[in-house]
N, C-alpha and C positions, 0 to 999 in steps of 0.2 A: 302928546299923551305918553307917559312913561310906562313902558312895559316892564313887568317884574322879572322877565327872563334876562337876568343880569349875570355877568361873570362872577361877581362876588357872591351871588346867591349860593353857588355850589360849594363855597367855603364855610357856610354857616353850619354849625353843629346841629345835627338832627335833633329835634325836640318834639316828642310825641304829643298828640293832642291831649292825652290824659294827664298832662302836667300843666294844663292851662292855669293861669293865675300865678305861675312861678316863672318869673323872667330869667333869662340867661345872664351870666355875670356881665356887669357893665351896662345892662339895659336901662336901669333906672336913670342913668345920666343922659339917656337919649329921649325917652318918653317917661316921665315920672308917674308913679302910682301914688297919688296924694293921700295924706291922712285927712280925711274929709268927713264932716258931719252934715247930713242932709236933714234939716229940721222941718216940722209941720208937714210931713208927708203922709198921705193916705195910701197905705200899702195893701195891694191886692194879694191875698193868699190864693194862688191859682189852684190849689188842691180843693179848697172848700168854697171859694167864692166870697169869703168874708173880707170886708174892708177893715183893716186895722187903722183906726183914725189917729191923726196927730202924733205920728211916730218920729223918733230921731233915729236915723239909720247911719251908723258909723262905718266907714270904709278905711281899711288900712292894709298895705302890702298886697293890694289887688283883691282882697277878700272882704266879705261882709263881716265886720267884727261884732256888731251888736245891733239889736232892734229894740228900742226902749221907748217909754213915755217920758223919760227924764231929760235933763239938760245935757247939752253936748259936752264931751270931755275937754279938759284943758289941753291946749296945744293943737287941736284940730282946726282946720279951716272950716268955717261954718257957712252953709248955703241954705237960706230959708227958701223952701220951694212952694210956699204960699198955698198949701193944701192941695197941690197937684197929686195926681194918682200915679203911684209907682208900680210898675210891672217888671217882671224879668225880661231881659232882652229876648228878641224873637229868633227863631231858627229858620233859615232858608235851606231846605233839604235838597236843592238842585241848583247849584251856583256855578255860573260860568264866567264870573268876573276874573279879569287878568291884569288890571291896571291899578295904579294908586287912586285914580279917580273913582273906579268901581268900588274900591274898598270904602271910600268916603261916602259914596252914594248909598251903599248898603247900610252903613252906620246911621246915616241921616234918616233912613226909613225905619230905624229901630232894630235892625238885624245885627246881632252880636255873635252868632255862631252859624257856620255854614258847612254843608257837605258838598265838596267839589263834585261836579258831574262831568268833569273833563276840561282840561286846559291844553296848552301846547306842551307836549311831552310830559315832563315832571315839574312843570312850572308851578303847579299848585303846591308842591312841597316847599319850594322856595318861598312862596307867598306865606304859607303856614309858619315856617320857621322865622321869617323876618318879622311877622306880626308878633309872634311869641317873644322874640328877642327885644321887641320895643323899637325897631327901626322906623316903623311908621304905624299910624293907627289903622286898625282894620278888625273885622270880625275874626274870631278864632275859627280855625278850619280843620275839618277832617279831609285829608288829601287822598285822591284816588290814583294819582300817578298816570301812567300811560293807559288811555282808554282802550279797552280790548276790543278791537274791530278786525274785520277781515283784511283790511289794508292799513297797516301801521304807517307806511310811508316814512316821512322824515322823523316821526316819533321813535322809530327804531334806532335813531342816532343817540338816544338817551343812555344806552347801555350797550357795551360790546356784545353782550349775550343776546341782544335782539337784532344785531346786524343782519343775520341770515333771513329775517322776516321782512326786510325792507321792500323787496320787489316781488314777493310771492304772497299768495293768499294765506292768511292765518286761519287755519282750520285743523281739525283733528284734535283728539283729547290730549295727546302728549304735548303738542305745540302750545295749546291754550293753557295747560297747566304750567308750562315753562314761563309764559309771560306773567301769569299770576305770581309765580315764585319770585321772579325778578322784581316785580313791583313791591312785594312785601319785604324782600331782602334789602331794597333801597329805602324802606321806611314808610310806605303808605299806610293809611288807616283803613281804607275800604277799597273795593274794586268796582269799576263801572264797566258794564258791557251792554251789548244790544242783543235782545232776544227776538224782537219783531222789527218789521220795516218801519218806514217813516214817510208816509205819503206827503204830508204837509211840507217837509223839507226836500221833497223830491228824491229821497234816498231809495225807496223801494215801496212796493205795495204794502200797505199797513197790515194786511192779513198774511203776508209771507213770513215764515219763520227764518230768521237770519242765521241762527245756529240750531243744530239738532238738539233734542232733549238730552242725549248722551253728552254732547259737548258742553252744554250749559251746566249739567250735573257735575262734570269734571271740574269746571271753574269754581263752582260753589263748594265742592269738596276740598279743593286745594286751598281756597280762602279759609275754610274752617280749620285746616291743618295749621295755619298760622294764627289762629284765634281771630280771624277777620270775617267780614261779611261782604256780600255782593249786592249792588243795586243794579237793576235790570231795566233798560228801556223797553217798554212794550206799548203797543197801541191796541191790538185786538184782544178779544176774549181768549182765543186759542193760545196766543203768546203768553197771556197772563197765567193761564192754567199750567202751561209747561214750566214757566218760571217759578210759580208757587210750588209745584209738585217736586221740583228738584232742590228747593231750599233757598231760593233768592230771598233776601231779607226785605227789600223794598222794591216795589214796582212803580216805575216812573211813567207818567202821562196817562195812558189809557183812554185816548179820545174815542176809541171804538170798542171799549170794554163792554161786557154785558153782565146780566144778573148771574148767569151760570158761573162765570169766572169769579165774581164777587163772593158767591157762596163757597167756592173752593178756597178762596183766600181767607175767608172767615174761619173755615174749618181748620186750616193749616196755620193760622196766625200770621199770615203774610200782610205786610203793611202797604197801603196805597198812598203814593205821592202824586196827586192828580195834576199839579201845575196848571190848574184850570185858568188862572188869570192870564197866563201867557197865551192860552188858546183864544181868549177874547181878543188878544192883540192881532190874531191872524188877519182880521178884516180891516185893521186900522192902517191908514197910510203911514209909511215910514217906520213901522214897527220892526223889531228885530227879525221876525219870521214872516214878514209880509211878502209873499210870493204869489204868482198866479194860481198855483195849486192850492196854497193855503186859503186864498180868498174864495176859491171855488168850493172847498169842502167845509169852510168855517160854519155856515148856518147849520148844517146837519150835525157836525161833531159837537157844536155848542149845545144844541138841544139834547143830544145823547149824554154828554157829560153832566149836564144839569140833572137829568133824570137819574143817572148813576150815582151822583153825589148823594141824592136823597136815599136811593136804594141802599147804598153802602152804609149810610148812617143807620138806617132802619135795621139792617142785618147785623150791625155791630162790628163792621170792618174798621180796624184802626187806620186813621188817616192823619197825615202830617202835612204841614204847610211847605210850599216851595214856590219859587217864582220862575225859574228857568229863563234867566236873562243874563246878559253880560254886564248889566248895569252901565250901559254905554249911553252916549248922548241921544240915541234914538230909542232907548228903552223906556217904555211907559208902564210896564207891569211893576207892581210893588207888593210887598208882603201883606200890607193892610188890606189890599184888594182881595187876596186869597182868603184871609180870615173872614171878610165880609161875604165872600162867595159861599163859604161853608155855612154861614148863617142864612143867606138868602136862598140858596139852592139845596144845600145839604140839610136844611132845617135844623141845624144845631142851635143851641142857646149861645148867646155871646160868650158865656164862660166856657162851654165845650170847645168853641172855635179858638178861644185864646189858649186853652189847654193844648190844643193841637199844635199851636205855634210855640209852646213853651215846655211844660213839664212832660207832655206826651212825646214830643220830639226828643227831649233829653233822654227819656227812657228808651226809646227806639234806638238811639245812637249810643247808648251806654254811658251817658254823661250826667245822669240824674243825681249822682253823688256830688257833682261839682257845679252844676248850673241848672237852669230851667225853672227856678223858683227863688223868691226872696227869703232866704233863710241864713241864719248865722253860720259862718264857716264856709259858705258857698262863694264861688267867684262873684265879684262885683260886676255883674252884667245887668244893667238897669236902664229902663226907659221911663220917662215921665210924660204924662198927658194932662191937659188942663181939665178934661171932663171925665166923668165916670164911664169907663169903656163898657161896663155891663149894661149901661143905659143908653149910651151913644157910641156904638162901636165904630161908626164912621170917623169918629175923632181919632182913631188909631192911625189915620194918615198923617197926623200932626204931632210928631214927636217933639217935645219941648226941651228935653235934655237926654243925652245918651252917654252912658258910661260902659265901656267894654274892657274887660280884663283889669278893672280898677282904674282905667285911664279915661279922662274926660274926652270924649270924641266929639260931642256937640254940647257946647256950654249952655247953661240954663238960660232960657229966654222966656219972658212973661207974655210975649205976643208972637203970633205966627204970621209973618207978613204975607198979605195977599189971600189968606184963607180965613174963613169965618165959620169954622165947624165942619161944613160939608164941602168936600173938594169938588172941583169943576167936573171931574170924571171919576169913575169908580175903580181906577187901576191902582 
């Protein structure tokens, strides 16, 4: 399996995520962005839930050029999609993929945009830039760079300004601000840090505050100085309240979260990224996070998260979808499972859950002007499904065609081998 931490990656010109859809010079000769007309498509307007029937959707230069009921333009490659349902590509707001295979697995599950939640060093920036440049197919990425933790270890080798933190604990507001500064000066899009412990991974008691409120506030403030935001790993309600109070934009996981914290988040406009579907994997053999501790706590935290999904929806807390997986050979969680969990346990309508995976995520990550819906002028991030997802959301497991950044990642197929509507398991 090829790791993306390659020497040539450091030579790629930095290409910020807000230029998605605009490839770097020479990229078209590597992975072309075809002039393509998709005919007989039923397009889902994710803002209203309306199905726009029998549309011709024309893609050119990585963008959606037009959506009409007319004939395809001359010169376009024509693909009849047989009345399949067209949705915008999904967002995975907590991505740990680091390989070429992971990029393809994410695309095959309908994910076309991801927020990195930590990779080796600044490898996610290499991933982002290589995808944008057209070197290999993959989801567009918001890169987080060096994960801000107490122990940077080898990650401190990514920049000479971080060397002094290699063998010492990273703590104190000045030191934390410095790491945030280095990340943004190297070109990251977001910052990832930890506010609470992580019992399931054996890192620490879930109720322990990993950083003080003052330290987290310093990181959030420094990110804001660069026009950026911060995503915070939390598990407990106390950690969630601290993170929300100091301005963290998104709170990740929350297996031990409570109603009090959700009310604070609603009041402050803080977004919850539950990564519920990865929690289901805690009790599964061979899952990414299957450890003795995870198996022991799984029954309780699953019950709590299911209740809190419903409570969060009732309170009006904004939630976005994420999988929290490296998309490796042992990974079983997929984005469609998270969407269906929002429906089954959060008691969202299918449209609300799809919005969480598309336009709502795009708004949260500041990309709604470029992606998150099927509209003229937006990036051609498209997924096709055989059945109406508003009526059969389980069919979201079966992506029949995927286009990311105007490039065909999964060619159109009229049958999905081995599956007949309902997958063997709900991940």
